[in-house]
C-alpha positions as CSV (number, residue, x, y, z in Angstrom):
1,A,65.9,98.1,66.1
2,T,66.4,99.6,69.4
3,V,65.6,103.3,70.1
4,V,66.4,104.7,73.6
5,H,64.2,107.7,74.5
6,G,65.6,108.2,77.9
7,F,65.7,107.1,81.6
8,E,63.2,107.8,84.3
9,L,64.2,107.7,88.0
10,K,63.1,109.1,91.3
11,S,64.5,112.5,92.0
12,S,67.2,112.9,94.6
13,L,66.6,115.4,97.3
14,S,69.1,117.6,99.0
15,N,69.1,117.6,102.8
16,G,67.8,121.1,103.0
17,L,64.9,120.4,100.5
18,A,64.0,117.1,102.2
19,R,63.8,118.8,105.6
20,A,61.8,121.7,104.2
21,L,59.2,119.5,102.4
22,A,58.7,117.4,105.5
23,G,58.4,120.4,107.8
24,L,61.6,119.5,109.7
25,P,64.0,122.1,111.0
26,T,66.2,123.3,108.2
27,D,68.9,124.8,110.4
28,E,69.9,121.6,112.1
29,E,72.2,118.9,110.8
30,G,71.8,116.3,113.5
31,P,69.7,113.1,113.5
32,I,65.9,113.3,113.3
33,S,64.2,112.8,116.7
34,H,60.7,111.8,117.7
35,Q,59.9,115.3,118.7
36,H,61.1,116.7,115.3
37,I,58.7,114.4,113.4
38,L,55.8,115.3,115.7
39,E,56.5,119.0,115.3
40,S,56.5,118.6,111.5
41,L,52.9,117.4,111.8
42,E,51.7,120.6,113.6
43,G,48.6,121.8,111.7
44,A,48.1,118.5,109.9
45,H,45.1,116.2,110.4
46,V,46.2,113.2,112.5
47,V,44.8,110.2,114.4
48,V,46.3,109.9,117.9
49,T,45.9,106.5,119.5
50,T,46.0,106.0,123.3
51,P,45.3,102.9,125.4
52,K,41.8,104.2,126.1
53,A,40.7,105.6,122.7
54,A,41.7,107.1,119.4
55,Y,41.3,110.8,118.7
56,A,41.1,112.4,115.2
57,G,41.8,116.0,114.7
58,R,44.4,118.6,113.8
59,L,47.6,118.8,115.8
60,V,47.9,122.2,117.3
61,Q,51.2,122.1,119.2
62,V,53.9,119.8,120.5
63,H,55.5,121.0,123.7
64,K,57.1,119.9,126.9
65,S,55.7,120.6,130.3
66,A,57.1,120.3,133.8
67,N,53.9,118.6,134.9
68,C,52.1,116.6,132.2
69,P,48.5,115.5,132.5
70,T,48.0,112.0,133.5
71,G,45.2,111.2,131.0
72,E,42.9,112.6,128.4
73,D,41.0,115.4,130.0
74,D,38.1,117.1,128.2
75,G,38.4,120.8,127.8
76,E,41.4,123.0,127.7
77,D,44.0,122.2,130.3
78,D,45.6,125.2,132.1
79,G,48.7,123.1,132.9
80,E,48.1,123.2,136.7
81,D,47.5,120.2,139.0
82,D,44.3,119.9,141.0
83,E,44.7,120.6,144.7
84,G,45.9,117.7,146.6
85,E,47.0,115.7,143.5
86,E,50.7,114.7,143.2
87,P,52.4,115.4,139.9
88,N,53.0,112.3,137.7
89,D,56.7,111.6,138.2
90,A,56.8,109.4,135.1
91,C,55.7,112.4,133.0
92,E,58.0,115.0,134.7
93,D,59.6,117.1,131.9
94,G,57.7,114.9,129.4
95,M,56.1,115.8,126.0
96,S,52.5,116.5,125.4
97,L,50.3,117.1,122.4
98,L,47.6,119.8,122.0
99,L,44.9,118.5,119.6
100,L,41.8,120.2,118.0
101,S,39.4,117.3,117.5
102,D,37.0,116.9,114.6
103,S,34.2,117.6,117.1
104,G,35.7,121.0,118.1
105,E,37.2,119.8,121.4
106,I,40.6,120.9,122.5
107,R,42.5,118.0,124.1
108,R,45.9,117.8,125.8
109,L,47.4,114.3,125.6
110,A,50.4,113.3,127.6
111,G,53.2,111.8,125.6
112,D,53.5,108.7,127.8
113,D,49.9,107.8,127.1
114,I,50.3,108.1,123.3
115,T,50.9,104.8,121.4
116,S,50.9,106.2,117.9
117,V,50.3,109.3,115.8
118,K,49.2,108.8,112.2
119,P,48.8,111.6,109.6
120,T,45.8,111.1,107.3
121,D,47.1,113.2,104.4
122,P,48.7,110.8,101.8
123,V,50.8,113.7,100.4
124,L,52.3,114.3,103.8
125,L,53.2,110.7,104.1
126,T,54.9,110.8,100.7
127,R,57.0,113.8,101.8
128,L,58.0,112.1,105.0
129,N,59.1,109.0,103.1
130,S,61.1,111.1,100.7
131,A,62.7,113.0,103.6
132,L,63.6,109.7,105.2
133,D,65.3,108.5,102.0
134,A,67.4,111.6,101.8
135,L,68.2,112.1,105.5
136,S,68.8,108.5,106.5
137,P,72.5,107.6,107.4
138,R,72.3,105.1,104.6
139,A,70.8,107.5,102.1
140,A,73.7,107.1,99.7
141,Q,73.3,103.3,99.7
142,T,69.5,103.4,99.2
143,Q,68.5,101.4,96.1
144,R,66.7,103.4,93.4
145,D,64.8,102.0,90.5
146,V,65.7,103.1,87.0
147,R,63.1,102.7,84.2
148,L,64.4,102.6,80.6
149,L,62.2,104.5,78.1
150,A,62.9,102.7,74.9
151,S,61.4,100.7,72.1
152,T,63.5,97.5,71.6
153,T,63.3,94.0,70.2
154,G,66.3,92.7,72.1
155,P,68.4,93.2,75.2
156,V,69.9,96.6,76.1
157,S,73.3,96.8,77.9
158,L,73.6,99.6,80.5
159,G,76.9,101.1,81.6
160,Y,77.5,103.2,84.7
161,V,80.3,105.0,86.6
162,A,80.8,104.0,90.2
163,E,83.3,105.1,92.8
164,T,86.0,102.4,92.8
165,P,89.4,102.2,94.5
166,V,92.4,102.8,92.2
167,W,94.4,99.8,91.1
168,R,98.0,99.7,92.2
169,T,101.0,97.8,91.0
170,T,103.6,95.6,92.6
171,Y,106.5,94.0,90.8
172,R,108.6,90.8,91.1
173,F,112.0,90.6,89.3
174,V,113.7,87.2,89.1
175,L,117.4,87.5,88.2
176,E,119.2,84.8,86.4
177,P,122.4,83.4,87.9
178,N,124.6,85.2,85.4
179,G,123.1,88.6,86.3
180,T,122.6,89.6,82.7
181,R,118.9,88.7,82.2
182,G,115.8,88.8,84.4
183,Q,112.1,88.2,84.3
184,L,109.9,91.2,85.3
185,Q,106.4,90.2,86.5
186,S,103.9,93.0,87.1
187,W,100.9,92.4,89.3
188,A,97.9,94.7,89.6
189,L,96.0,94.9,92.9
190,V,92.3,95.4,92.2
191,H,89.4,95.8,94.7
192,N,85.8,94.9,94.4
193,D,84.4,97.3,96.9
194,T,80.8,96.8,95.8
195,D,78.0,94.7,97.2
196,E,77.9,92.5,94.1
197,N,80.0,89.5,93.3
198,W,82.1,89.7,90.1
199,Q,81.5,86.7,88.0
200,G,83.3,86.2,84.8
201,I,83.9,89.9,84.2
202,K,86.3,91.3,81.6
203,L,88.7,93.5,83.5
204,H,90.4,96.5,81.8
205,L,93.3,98.2,83.6
206,V,93.6,101.8,82.5
207,N,96.9,103.5,83.3
208,G,96.5,107.3,83.3
209,R,95.0,110.3,85.1
210,P,92.0,111.5,83.2
211,D,90.2,114.6,84.6
212,S,87.2,113.5,86.8
213,F,85.0,115.4,89.2
214,L,81.8,115.3,91.2
215,F,78.9,117.5,90.0
216,P,75.6,118.0,92.0
217,L,73.3,117.1,89.1
218,A,70.7,114.6,90.5
219,A,68.9,116.8,93.1
220,P,66.5,119.5,91.9
221,R,67.9,123.0,92.1
222,Y,66.0,126.3,92.3
223,A,67.2,129.7,91.2
224,W,66.2,132.6,93.5
225,R,64.0,135.3,92.2
226,E,64.4,138.9,93.2
227,M,61.7,140.1,95.6
228,V,60.0,143.4,94.5
229,T,58.0,145.1,97.3
230,P,55.7,148.1,97.4
231,E,57.2,151.4,98.3
232,N,55.0,151.6,101.5
233,E,55.4,148.7,103.8
234,L,51.8,147.4,104.4
235,S,51.0,144.9,107.2
236,T,49.1,141.7,106.5
237,V,47.6,141.9,110.1
238,P,45.1,144.6,111.1
239,Q,46.3,146.9,113.9
240,L,43.2,146.4,116.1
241,I,42.7,142.7,115.6
242,D,43.7,141.9,119.2
243,E,44.5,145.3,120.8
244,T,42.7,148.7,121.3
245,V,44.1,152.1,120.6
246,D,44.7,152.7,124.3
247,Q,46.5,149.5,124.6
248,L,48.7,150.4,121.7
249,W,49.5,153.8,123.3
250,G,50.4,152.2,126.6
251,D,49.9,153.0,130.4
252,F,53.1,155.0,131.0
253,A,53.0,153.7,134.6
254,S,56.8,153.7,134.8
255,S,59.3,156.2,133.6
256,V,62.2,153.9,133.8
257,G,63.7,153.4,130.3
258,T,65.2,150.2,129.0
259,A,68.4,150.4,127.0
260,L,68.9,147.8,124.4
261,T,72.4,146.7,123.8
262,G,73.6,145.0,120.7
263,G,75.5,141.7,120.5
264,G,77.0,139.4,118.0
265,V,78.6,136.0,117.6
266,G,81.5,135.3,115.2
267,T,82.8,132.0,114.1
268,S,85.8,131.0,112.0
269,Y,86.9,127.8,110.3
270,G,90.2,126.7,109.0
271,M,91.6,123.6,107.3
272,G,95.3,122.5,107.2
273,G,97.0,121.1,104.2
274,L,97.6,117.4,103.8
275,G,101.2,116.3,103.7
276,T,102.4,113.8,101.2
277,R,105.3,111.5,101.3
278,G,107.6,111.1,98.3
279,H,110.3,108.6,97.3
280,G,113.7,110.0,96.2
281,G,116.6,108.5,94.5
282,V,120.1,108.0,95.8
283,G,122.9,110.3,94.5
284,G,126.6,110.6,95.1
285,G,129.9,110.7,93.4
286,V,133.6,110.9,93.9
287,G,134.7,114.5,93.6
288,I,137.2,115.2,90.8
289,S,137.0,118.8,89.8
290,S,137.5,121.8,92.1
291,L,134.4,123.9,92.7
292,S,136.4,127.0,91.6
293,A,137.0,125.6,88.1
294,N,134.5,125.3,85.2
295,Q,134.5,123.3,82.1
296,S,136.7,124.7,79.4
297,D,135.0,125.7,76.2
298,L,138.3,126.2,74.4
299,L,140.2,123.0,75.1
300,E,139.0,119.7,73.6
301,V,140.0,116.9,76.0
302,G,137.1,114.4,75.5
303,D,133.4,113.9,75.3
304,L,132.0,111.8,78.1
305,A,128.4,113.0,77.2
306,A,128.5,110.6,74.3
307,I,128.4,107.7,76.7
308,A,124.9,108.6,77.9
309,E,122.1,106.5,76.3
310,A,119.0,107.9,74.7
311,E,116.1,108.5,77.1
312,G,112.8,106.6,76.9
313,S,109.8,107.9,75.0
314,E,106.3,108.4,76.3
315,Q,104.6,106.0,73.8
316,A,101.9,104.4,75.9
317,A,101.5,106.4,79.1
318,L,97.7,106.1,78.9
319,F,97.2,102.4,78.1
320,N,94.2,100.1,78.5
321,F,95.3,96.6,79.4
322,T,92.7,93.8,79.2
323,L,93.2,90.6,81.2
324,A,93.2,87.5,79.0
325,N,90.9,85.5,81.3
326,P,87.6,86.5,82.9
327,L,87.8,87.4,86.6
328,D,85.7,86.1,89.5
329,L,85.9,88.2,92.6
330,R,83.6,88.2,95.6
331,A,82.0,91.4,97.0
332,H,84.4,93.5,99.1
333,G,87.3,91.3,98.1
334,S,90.7,92.1,96.6
335,A,92.9,90.2,94.1
336,L,96.4,90.4,92.6
337,V,96.2,89.7,88.9
338,P,99.3,89.6,86.5
339,F,99.3,92.0,83.6
340,V,103.0,92.1,82.4
341,D,105.5,89.2,82.2
342,Q,108.6,90.2,80.3
343,T,112.2,89.0,79.9
344,M,114.6,92.0,80.2
345,E,118.3,92.5,79.7
346,V,119.7,93.7,83.0
347,K,123.1,94.6,84.5
348,R,123.6,93.6,88.1
349,V,126.1,95.8,89.8
350,T,127.6,96.7,93.2
351,W,126.9,100.4,93.7
352,I,129.3,102.5,95.8
353,V,127.7,105.8,96.9
354,N,130.8,107.3,98.7
355,D,134.2,106.0,99.7
356,G,134.1,104.0,102.9
357,E,130.3,103.4,102.9
358,L,128.7,100.0,102.6
359,A,128.3,98.7,99.0
360,R,124.8,98.4,97.7
361,S,123.3,95.7,95.4
362,A,121.7,97.3,92.4
363,V,120.4,96.6,88.8
364,L,120.3,98.6,85.6
365,F,117.6,97.6,83.2
366,T,115.7,99.1,80.3
367,N,111.9,99.0,80.0
368,N,111.5,97.0,76.8
369,T,107.7,96.7,77.2
370,P,105.3,98.9,75.1
371,Y,103.8,100.2,78.3
372,T,104.7,102.9,80.8
373,L,105.2,101.0,84.0
374,P,103.4,102.7,87.0
375,A,105.3,103.3,90.2
376,G,105.2,100.6,92.8
377,P,107.2,98.3,95.1
378,I,109.5,95.8,93.5
379,A,111.0,92.6,95.0
380,F,114.1,91.0,93.6
381,F,114.9,87.2,93.7
382,H,117.8,85.2,92.5
383,G,118.9,81.5,92.6
384,T,119.2,81.5,96.4
385,G,115.8,83.2,97.1
386,F,114.8,86.6,98.1
387,A,117.5,89.3,97.4
388,G,115.8,92.5,98.5
389,E,113.1,95.0,97.7
390,S,112.9,98.6,96.7
391,A,110.5,101.1,94.9
392,L,110.3,101.4,91.1
393,D,109.6,104.9,89.8
394,R,107.4,105.5,86.9
395,T,109.3,104.1,83.9
396,K,108.6,105.0,80.2
397,P,109.1,102.5,77.3
398,G,112.8,102.4,76.4
399,Q,113.9,104.2,79.6
400,R,116.8,102.9,81.7
401,T,116.1,102.5,85.3
402,F,118.6,102.1,88.2
403,V,117.3,100.4,91.4
404,T,119.2,99.5,94.6
405,F,117.7,96.8,96.7
406,G,120.1,95.7,99.5
407,V,123.6,95.8,101.0
408,D,126.4,93.8,99.4
409,L,128.4,92.7,102.4
410,D,130.9,90.8,100.3
411,V,132.4,93.8,98.5
412,T,134.6,96.6,100.0
413,V,136.0,99.6,98.3
414,E,138.7,101.9,99.8
415,R,140.6,104.8,98.3
416,A,144.3,104.1,98.6
417,G,145.5,107.5,97.4
418,S,145.0,110.3,94.9
419,Q,147.0,113.1,93.4
420,S,146.1,115.9,91.0
421,T,148.1,118.3,88.7
422,D,147.0,121.2,86.6
423,K,148.7,122.1,83.2
424,P,147.7,125.4,81.8
425,Q,147.3,125.3,78.0
426,R,145.8,128.7,77.0
427,V,145.3,132.1,78.5
428,V,142.8,134.5,77.0
429,V,141.2,137.8,78.1
430,D,137.4,138.0,77.9
431,N,135.4,141.0,79.3
432,D,138.3,142.2,81.6
433,M,138.6,138.6,82.9
434,L,141.8,136.6,82.5
435,V,140.6,133.1,81.7
436,T,143.2,130.3,82.1
437,H,142.3,127.0,80.3
438,F,144.1,124.1,81.7
439,V,144.0,120.2,81.8
440,R,143.7,118.7,85.2
441,Q,144.9,115.2,85.6
442,T,143.7,113.3,88.6
443,T,144.9,109.8,89.5
444,I,142.9,107.8,92.1
445,T,144.0,104.4,93.3
446,Y,141.4,102.0,94.8
447,E,141.6,98.9,96.8
448,L,138.8,96.5,95.8
449,E,137.9,93.2,97.4
450,N,135.3,90.6,96.5
451,R,134.8,87.9,99.1
452,S,131.8,86.4,97.3
453,G,131.9,83.2,95.3
454,Q,130.4,85.1,92.3
455,A,132.0,87.7,90.1
456,R,131.0,91.4,90.7
457,L,130.8,94.5,88.6
458,V,131.6,97.5,90.9
459,Y,130.1,100.9,89.9
460,L,131.7,104.1,91.3
461,P,130.0,107.4,90.3
462,L,132.4,110.2,89.4
463,D,131.8,114.0,89.6
464,T,133.5,115.1,86.4
465,V,132.7,117.5,83.6
466,D,131.8,116.1,80.1
467,N,135.0,117.5,78.6
468,A,137.2,114.8,80.0
469,T,138.7,111.4,79.4
470,I,138.9,108.4,81.8
471,E,141.4,105.7,81.7
472,G,141.8,102.6,83.9
473,A,138.1,101.6,84.2
474,D,136.8,98.3,82.8
475,V,133.4,99.9,82.0
476,L,132.2,103.5,81.6
477,D,128.5,104.1,82.0
478,T,126.1,106.9,83.0
479,H,123.5,107.2,85.7
480,P,120.0,107.2,84.1
481,D,118.7,109.8,86.5
482,N,121.4,112.6,86.2
483,N,123.8,111.3,83.4
484,N,126.7,111.4,85.8
485,I,129.7,109.3,84.7
486,I,130.2,105.9,86.3
487,A,133.4,104.0,86.4
488,G,133.0,100.2,86.5
489,F,135.5,97.6,87.7
490,R,135.2,93.8,87.2
491,L,136.1,91.6,90.1
492,D,136.5,87.9,89.9
493,A,135.1,85.6,92.6
494,V,137.1,85.8,95.8
495,S,139.6,88.3,94.5
496,K,141.3,91.6,95.2
497,K,142.2,94.4,92.8
498,R,144.2,97.7,93.0
499,P,143.2,99.7,89.9
500,S,144.2,103.3,89.2
501,L,141.8,105.7,87.6
502,I,143.3,108.5,85.5
503,V,140.9,111.3,84.8
504,K,141.8,114.2,82.5
505,E,139.5,117.2,82.4
506,G,139.5,120.4,80.4
507,L,138.8,123.2,82.8
508,S,139.0,126.9,83.1
509,R,139.5,129.4,85.8
510,N,138.5,133.1,85.7
511,E,140.3,136.0,87.5
512,P,139.7,139.8,87.0
513,V,142.6,141.5,85.2
514,S,142.7,144.2,87.9
515,S,143.5,141.6,90.6
516,I,146.4,139.8,88.8
517,T,149.6,139.7,91.0
518,H,153.2,139.7,89.8
519,P,154.0,136.3,91.3
520,A,151.0,134.6,89.6
521,L,151.9,136.2,86.2
522,A,155.5,135.1,86.6
523,N,154.4,131.6,87.4
524,L,152.3,131.5,84.2
525,V,155.3,132.8,82.1
526,D,157.4,129.9,83.4
527,T,154.8,127.3,82.6
528,E,156.1,125.2,79.7
529,S,152.7,123.7,78.8
530,L,151.4,127.1,78.0
531,R,151.3,128.2,74.3
532,A,154.4,130.1,73.3
533,Q,152.3,133.1,71.9
534,D,150.5,133.4,75.2
535,R,153.7,133.3,77.2
536,A,155.2,136.1,75.0
537,V,152.3,138.4,75.8
538,L,152.5,137.6,79.5
539,R,156.2,138.2,79.4
540,R,155.6,141.7,78.0
541,A,153.3,142.3,80.9
542,L,155.8,141.3,83.6
543,P,157.5,144.7,83.9
544,I,154.1,146.3,84.3
545,T,153.1,143.9,87.1
546,A,156.5,144.5,88.7
547,K,155.9,148.2,88.7
548,L,152.5,147.6,90.1
549,K,154.0,145.6,92.9
550,E,156.4,148.4,93.7
551,L,153.6,151.0,93.7
552,E,151.5,148.8,96.0
553,E,154.3,148.4,98.4
554,R,154.9,152.2,98.5
555,K,151.2,152.8,99.0
556,G,151.3,150.4,101.8
557,K,154.2,152.2,103.5
558,H,152.5,155.6,103.0
559,A,149.2,154.3,104.4
560,G,151.1,153.0,107.5
561,T,152.8,156.4,108.0
562,I,149.5,158.3,107.5
563,A,147.9,156.1,110.1
564,K,150.6,156.7,112.6
565,I,150.5,160.5,112.1
566,E,146.7,160.5,112.4
567,A,147.0,158.7,115.7
568,E,149.7,161.1,116.9
569,L,147.5,164.1,115.9
570,G,144.6,162.7,117.9
571,R,146.8,162.2,121.0
572,L,148.2,165.8,120.8
573,K,144.8,167.4,120.3
574,G,143.6,165.4,123.3
575,Y,146.3,167.0,125.4
576,L,145.4,170.5,124.2
577,V,141.7,169.9,125.2
578,A,142.8,168.6,128.6
579,M,145.1,171.5,129.3
580,G,142.5,174.2,128.5
581,N,143.5,177.5,130.1
582,K,145.6,175.8,132.8
583,G,148.8,175.2,130.8
584,T,151.6,177.7,130.5
585,D,151.9,179.7,127.4
586,G,155.2,177.9,126.4
587,G,153.7,174.4,126.9
588,S,150.6,175.1,124.9
589,Q,152.4,176.8,122.1
590,N,154.8,173.8,121.8
591,L,151.8,171.4,121.4
592,V,150.2,173.7,118.8
593,N,153.5,173.8,116.8
594,R,153.7,170.0,116.9
595,V,150.1,169.7,115.7
596,L,150.7,172.1,112.8
597,A,153.8,170.2,111.8
598,H,152.0,166.9,111.8
599,E,149.1,168.3,109.8
600,D,151.6,169.7,107.2
601,R,153.3,166.3,107.0
602,L,149.9,164.6,106.7
603,A,148.8,166.8,103.8
604,T,152.1,166.1,102.0
605,L,151.7,162.3,102.4
606,R,148.1,162.4,101.2
607,D,149.2,164.3,98.1
608,Q,151.9,161.7,97.5
609,M,149.3,158.9,98.0
610,A,147.0,160.5,95.4
611,T,150.0,160.5,93.0
612,L,150.7,156.9,93.7
613,D,147.0,156.1,93.1
614,D,147.2,157.8,89.7
615,Q,150.3,156.0,88.8
616,T,148.7,152.7,89.9
617,G,145.7,153.3,87.7
618,A,147.9,154.1,84.7
619,Q,149.9,150.9,85.2
620,R,146.7,148.8,85.5
621,Q,145.4,150.4,82.3
622,A,148.7,149.6,80.6
623,L,148.4,146.0,81.9
624,A,144.9,145.6,80.5
625,D,146.0,147.1,77.1
626,T,148.9,144.6,77.0
627,L,146.8,141.6,77.9
628,R,144.2,142.3,75.2
629,A,146.5,140.6,72.8
630,L,145.4,137.3,74.4
631,V,142.5,136.3,72.3
632,Q,141.1,133.0,71.4
């Protein structure tokens, strides 16, 4: 029996902890320099070797001096050159070490004369080695030993998670000459980005997006404790350890004060978003219905929605595909391995996006594999070789897919002519809206030509409502992306065709009852396709709309007269203002009389206009009451 008690491995150190343990600066992120390592040994017992001798003692300080000593001088060096001696140019701005030897001597050693510095404390050496493991540029690639704590009588298999490039998919579709079947070959691109060769491994391809994240678990972490201090701040250094009371008080030799000014430094950091590129499908369609008309919910012309096929189901979106044969792959190598090879029923078509544009080669096929096919590039081949390439979107099992992959230069499609007629069938009133339900018949004639030696199936997308019928097409289909209706025409090899497409749609148009005009209502009454009961109601409303027309005309005349009188009044009042006290009494009085007469006339016309408004409102109410008889 095998019992696993755990694993033992060397702890990982964060950069900050590694620097702190080794005595390196914790506020720097750059590479470790020679001076940094020497400064980390300050206070430690070391052995400093020079060409002349080796000195053991504690390292007091590491510093740079403008004039370094030329050798090992006994006693404390004051940093000044002896009179008459030239400074050592080789040591200019060099580094020096201050050492307290084991015999009590203070020595200053020039950096150029030092061949090595060796710490004697083994604990310090261990910390330096650990810091090097964590701070080295190859720290992430450093090998670590893992010890298994177990009692076992046989082998133990270990599994681990490693950062690996995602596998991607590319497809190859070989079309048969008749264009009704094809072979879909799926290839997975996998990468061995490790330093180990894969030999006879069992490869599993997992298609899915499980949640995954990075978590800082390996390095030791410490929780900060709150610091509690005494109420009175007490110093750890005696006041008089290096100064007298008089020195603390000061000399007061100068009365000049020094003002301290504050300063600060601010920094900011921003990161922009990363853009992504997407792949979109191609849409289009021959417009049939007017934008002002909607699908009728009263008339039943046809049901084009029944043509649409069922959508695919997400049965195996997260699948695990195992390659049949073991895989050998060298380190840092890539391989294309097949994982799906399936025969599919296809429909090769010539796709027309819009009239007059170049025809496109396309295929319609259904994913009859038990897997959800990942998105990827796809290349098409037929008997003559390479046919084109495109991008395959993510496809669920049972889902139809439409892919275009090239220009079909042998097929041309032109619209030879079109005409459209509307035949009202019903008129109803709904929420003060007059709704006219009508059948629109559109006839479109095409000129098709196939110059190829192979037959073609030409697909034209139509922009129609579902409540419609289509005649004249050899095939009716739907687009798998948006369920738009597609009319298909079969063309023999090297042939021309002039088909006519007849589309009948059940549509409706809404108009507020208050805005109905007499000519529009009279036109509906004379429409023979309209139901007799509806025409009878509209006929009763004709006198009302005729009266409304008369009232509107009278209101228009009154409005014109009122505008003229108002303009004349403005002109006369302007004359009076300009004359002031300069005009004769007779002239001024004449203008005043004319102004008063126009104001009286204007008041009368406004009263008449108000009466016309009331009459118009009454007639519109009568019209609404009459049209309420139009119900579904």
